[in-house]
Structure formats: C-alpha cells, structure tokens
C-alpha positions as CSV (number, residue, x, y, z in Angstrom):
1,M,109.9,123.4,17.2
2,T,108.0,121.6,14.4
3,D,108.5,120.0,11.0
4,N,107.1,122.9,9.1
5,P,109.8,125.0,7.8
6,K,107.7,128.0,6.9
7,T,108.6,131.2,8.5
8,T,105.7,133.7,9.1
9,G,107.3,136.6,10.6
10,G,107.1,137.3,14.2
11,Y,107.3,140.0,16.9
12,V,110.1,142.2,18.4
13,C,110.2,144.1,21.8
14,A,112.7,147.0,21.6
15,P,113.3,149.0,24.7
16,Y,111.8,152.6,24.6
17,L,114.0,155.0,26.4
18,H,112.6,158.2,25.3
19,D,115.9,159.2,23.7
20,H,116.9,160.2,20.1
21,D,117.6,156.5,19.1
22,S,114.3,155.2,20.3
23,I,112.4,157.8,18.9
24,E,114.3,157.4,15.3
25,L,113.6,153.6,15.5
26,K,110.0,154.2,16.3
27,D,109.7,156.7,13.4
28,S,111.2,154.6,10.9
29,W,109.0,151.5,11.9
30,V,105.9,153.7,11.5
31,T,106.8,153.9,7.7
32,S,108.4,150.6,7.2
33,K,106.8,148.2,4.8
34,N,108.6,145.1,6.9
35,I,106.4,146.4,10.0
36,E,102.8,145.3,9.9
37,S,101.7,146.7,13.4
38,L,103.3,148.7,16.1
39,Y,102.6,149.5,19.7
40,F,103.8,151.1,22.7
41,V,103.7,148.7,25.6
42,T,104.5,148.1,29.3
43,A,106.3,144.8,29.9
44,T,106.0,142.6,33.1
45,F,108.3,139.8,33.2
46,S,107.6,136.8,35.4
47,E,109.4,135.9,38.4
48,D,110.8,132.8,36.8
49,S,112.2,134.7,33.7
50,K,113.5,137.9,35.7
51,P,117.0,136.4,36.6
52,Y,117.8,135.8,32.9
53,F,117.0,139.4,31.8
54,L,118.2,141.7,34.7
55,T,118.8,144.5,32.2
56,S,115.3,144.6,30.8
57,S,113.3,147.6,30.6
58,N,109.6,148.6,31.4
59,H,108.5,150.2,28.3
60,Y,109.0,148.7,24.8
61,I,108.1,149.2,21.2
62,L,106.2,145.9,20.1
63,A,106.3,145.6,16.3
64,K,104.9,142.6,14.2
65,F,107.4,142.3,11.3
66,K,107.7,140.3,8.2
67,D,111.8,139.8,7.7
68,S,113.7,139.1,10.9
69,E,117.1,139.8,9.5
70,K,116.3,143.4,8.5
71,I,114.9,143.9,12.2
72,S,117.9,142.2,13.7
73,K,120.2,144.8,11.8
74,E,118.2,147.9,12.7
75,I,118.2,146.8,16.5
76,L,121.8,146.0,16.6
77,A,122.7,149.4,15.1
78,Q,121.4,151.2,18.3
79,E,123.5,152.3,21.0
80,T,121.9,150.8,24.1
81,D,122.9,148.2,26.8
82,K,119.4,147.1,27.1
83,P,118.5,144.0,25.1
84,S,115.5,143.8,22.6
85,F,113.6,140.5,22.4
86,L,113.0,138.7,18.9
87,F,110.2,136.2,18.6
88,K,110.2,134.5,15.4
89,V,106.9,132.5,14.8
90,D,107.7,129.0,13.3
91,D,104.1,128.1,13.0
92,N,100.8,129.9,13.5
93,I,98.4,128.0,15.3
94,F,95.4,130.2,14.0
95,E,94.4,133.7,13.3
96,R,90.7,135.0,13.8
97,P,89.1,138.2,12.4
98,L,89.9,140.9,14.9
99,T,86.6,141.9,16.7
100,E,88.2,144.2,19.3
101,K,91.4,146.1,19.6
102,T,94.8,144.3,20.2
103,N,95.1,144.9,23.9
104,F,97.3,142.4,25.3
105,V,100.3,139.8,24.2
106,S,101.3,137.1,26.5
107,I,104.5,135.1,25.7
108,Y,105.0,131.6,27.3
109,Y,107.5,129.0,27.2
110,L,107.2,125.1,27.3
111,E,109.5,123.8,30.0
112,Y,109.7,120.1,29.4
113,G,109.7,119.8,25.7
114,D,107.6,120.4,22.6
115,S,106.5,117.0,21.4
116,K,103.9,116.9,18.7
117,Y,101.4,115.6,21.2
118,D,102.1,118.7,23.4
119,L,101.8,121.0,20.5
120,R,98.6,119.5,19.5
121,D,96.9,119.7,23.0
122,V,98.2,123.3,23.6
123,S,96.8,124.2,20.0
124,A,93.3,122.6,20.8
125,H,93.0,124.4,24.2
126,V,94.1,127.7,22.8
127,A,91.6,127.5,20.0
128,R,88.8,127.3,22.4
129,R,89.6,130.5,23.8
130,E,87.6,133.2,22.2
131,K,89.8,136.3,23.3
132,V,92.8,134.7,21.7
133,Y,92.6,136.0,18.1
134,R,96.3,135.1,17.1
135,A,98.5,132.4,18.5
136,G,101.8,130.9,17.4
137,F,104.7,128.5,18.3
138,G,108.1,129.8,17.8
139,N,111.5,130.8,19.3
140,M,113.2,133.6,21.1
141,K,116.4,135.5,20.2
142,L,118.0,138.1,22.5
143,L,119.5,141.0,20.6
144,S,122.2,142.7,22.5
145,K,125.7,143.9,22.2
146,E,126.7,141.9,25.3
147,S,125.9,138.2,26.2
148,P,123.6,137.8,29.1
149,K,125.2,136.5,32.3
150,F,122.7,133.4,32.3
151,E,121.3,132.1,29.0
152,F,117.6,131.4,28.8
153,P,117.3,127.7,28.4
154,Y,113.8,127.6,26.8
155,S,114.4,129.9,23.8
156,D,113.3,127.3,21.3
157,H,109.9,126.4,22.9
158,I,108.1,129.7,22.7
159,V,104.2,130.2,22.6
160,M,102.7,133.5,21.8
161,L,99.1,134.6,22.3
162,E,97.5,138.0,21.2
163,I,94.4,139.0,22.9
164,S,91.4,141.0,21.3
165,S,89.7,142.8,24.0
166,D,88.1,146.1,25.3
167,K,88.6,144.9,29.1
168,S,91.6,146.1,31.4
169,H,94.7,144.7,31.1
170,Q,94.5,143.0,34.6
171,S,91.4,141.4,33.2
172,D,93.3,140.1,30.1
173,N,96.2,138.9,32.2
174,K,93.6,136.9,34.5
175,Y,92.3,135.3,31.2
176,C,95.7,134.4,29.9
177,E,96.7,132.9,33.3
178,Q,93.8,130.9,33.4
179,T,94.4,129.5,29.9
180,R,98.0,128.8,31.0
181,R,96.7,126.7,34.1
182,D,94.1,124.8,32.1
183,I,97.0,123.7,29.8
184,C,99.2,122.8,32.8
185,R,96.5,120.5,34.1
186,K,97.0,118.5,31.2
187,G,100.5,117.8,32.3
188,I,102.2,120.2,29.9
189,V,104.6,122.8,31.8
190,M,103.7,126.2,30.1
191,N,105.3,129.2,32.0
192,N,104.8,132.8,31.5
193,L,107.9,134.8,30.2
194,V,106.6,138.3,29.8
195,S,103.2,140.0,29.3
196,L,102.7,143.0,27.1
197,S,100.1,145.5,28.1
198,I,99.3,147.6,25.0
199,L,99.0,151.4,25.8
200,E,99.1,152.9,22.3
201,T,98.6,151.7,18.9
202,M,101.1,153.5,16.6
203,K,100.5,151.5,13.3
C-alpha cells in the first residue's frame, strides 16, 4: 500500500471449532514466541463482505504474530473447510500505551484506492481518536484449502484499528463506526470488513 518495505507482523483469525485441531492450535500459540498476544473473539462480518466469505465462522482465535510465513504453514496444516484470515501490517500508523484492556478490533478496507493523500488523511483522523491505541495499513490473505467462489477485490487496501476500552462491545462498535463515517465525509470510501469482539485474553 505504501513505499515503506518494512513488515511489522500482523494478525490472524483462525476459526475456533471446539475440536481437537482448534484446541491444539490454541495451545501451541499460547507458548509460541511468534505470537505476541492471543484472544478468543466473536466475529461480525459486514453485509458488504459476507458474500465473499460464505464459509466464515462466528468464533475465532485472534493472534498478533511476528512471522507470517510460520503462521501460514500452521494454519494450512489444519483439517478444516473454513478459511482463516491473515492480515499483514505493511505500515503502523501509530501505537499508544495501553490504558485499558484490548477490547475490540475493527478491520476496514478502502474501496477506491489508497493514494498517499488518502492514507495521510486516514492517519491524521484516526490519530485523534483516543480509544484507538494501535492502527495500521496492510493487506489480507485468505488461508484455505479451497479457493473462494468470489475473490475479495480490496485485499490490498486494509485498515486495522485496535480499541482500548472498558466499555461494552456495542459501545466500541459505535465508536469505530463514527470514526469510519467521519473519514467517509472527507471523500474517502472506507468500509467495514469485520468487527472482532474480544471475549477472552489468552496471552
């Protein structure tokens, strides 16, 4: 998305199916040096993104990783027909000290491109939102044994926001939606892809 070649890790959402493979993957990530943080989350896909991910799940393990190649190999070794979502961060916008718990993660995509001016405007606005303690631009890769029926066309235009809060998930979702609307008013079409409500911190 930008001219900065530095890779700063990212996030992966692996479906949690309460089966042997899911439990084994979770346990291995709890002790993995490649995983910085690990959460059990509920995922809410937007109406616009649902048609692209018909086999998505409701519950996921959300992990913040350092090395994407290692994560990809671990995911593809799983025996499941449900896809995992790999979000690589190309550029960190900022990271603040964590004042409350990590409570909510919202993933967006820019619909009409990602010019330097657009990225600058998004960065400037997000930086003014106090509950956003970490934000980044990046790309999305679907990890699945089968190719999706429809390819998601905005995979290279991803925006990721992490929310630090002690409020309800509904409150944090409204906060993120207001952030999105404010950015859209500047003529930048930024749509929600998926919202992740953190139910449990495992690492």
